[in-house]
N, C-alpha and C positions, 0 to 999 in steps of 0.2 A: 527865510528861502532855505528851501534842503539841499541845494549847489553849495549853499556857501560852507558846507561842513565839508566842500574838500580842501580847505586850508589845514584840518584835523592833520597833526603827524602820524595817525595810523591809519588814516582815509586814504586809498589810492584811487575811490571816483564815488560821487554820491550823485546819484543821478534819480529822475522824479518824472513820472508820466501820468499826468493828472492827478489821482489819489493815491500812486503805490509809486513806492520809494525804495530803495536801495545803495547800500552801499559796501563797497570791498576791503574790510581792514589788511594793511600791509606790516610784515616786520619791518620795510626798508622802504620808504617812499619815494625813493631816486630810483630802484631798481625794479618796483614792485615787487620786490621778494616776499611771499607768503609764509606765517607762521608754518611751522610744525601741526600738523593736523593732531599732533598727541596734546599738546599745549589749551585745546579746546579755549580759545581765544574769542571768538564769539559766544560759547556760553557764556564767559565771563563778564562779557557787553550786556548779555541778554539780562543776565541778572542784576545788572544796573539798570537796565533800564525798566526791567520789572520792578525795585526798587524804588523808582521816580514816576512808577504811573504811567510809564509806557510801554503797548506793548509792541513790542518788536520780535520778530521771529530771526532765531538763527541757522543759516545753512550752510553749514561751516565756517568758514568766516565771512559770508557775506550774511548782513540784518536787512531785514528784509519788512517792512510796514505796509499796512493800509489804512488808513484810520478811515471814523466814518468820514462819507458825504457830504452830513450837515455843516460839518466846519467852519469854523470864521475864521479870517483872516488873521487874528489875535491870537486863536486857538494852535493853527500852525506855527506861530512863529515861537510860542510859548512849549509846542512839541518838538520843533527841531533846536530849541534852549535846552532842555532836557536831554533830546538825545545828546547835544555836546557835551553836557555834565557825565553822560554814561561815556559817553568816550574820553574824557579826561580821566573817571575814576579807573578805567578798564587798562587806561596807560598806565596811568599810578601803581598798579595792580601787578602791572607785564613789568616794569621798571624794577621794582622790588623783586620779583624773581630771576629777575638778570637777564628777559627775553625783548626789553625795546630799549 
């Protein structure tokens, strides 16, 4: 379930409505402080998503996905697993750069 991503350290809010979902990436989960725009955090996450086979759009530090309407529950679970992997890799990259 997409809302399960809310526990990730980079995610301020993950919400879905039908087959459209999005999440907001934050530097500080407690205060919901955003990353500096120049860090390009959304694009880092987008690259990890693409490399995992998930087409997720970055709009600043907001990630948006509109998967096919014909997905099965199992495919949705796999998509969320891959998004979590991309978030983990993004978090690792940001830590290496001193941004997280």
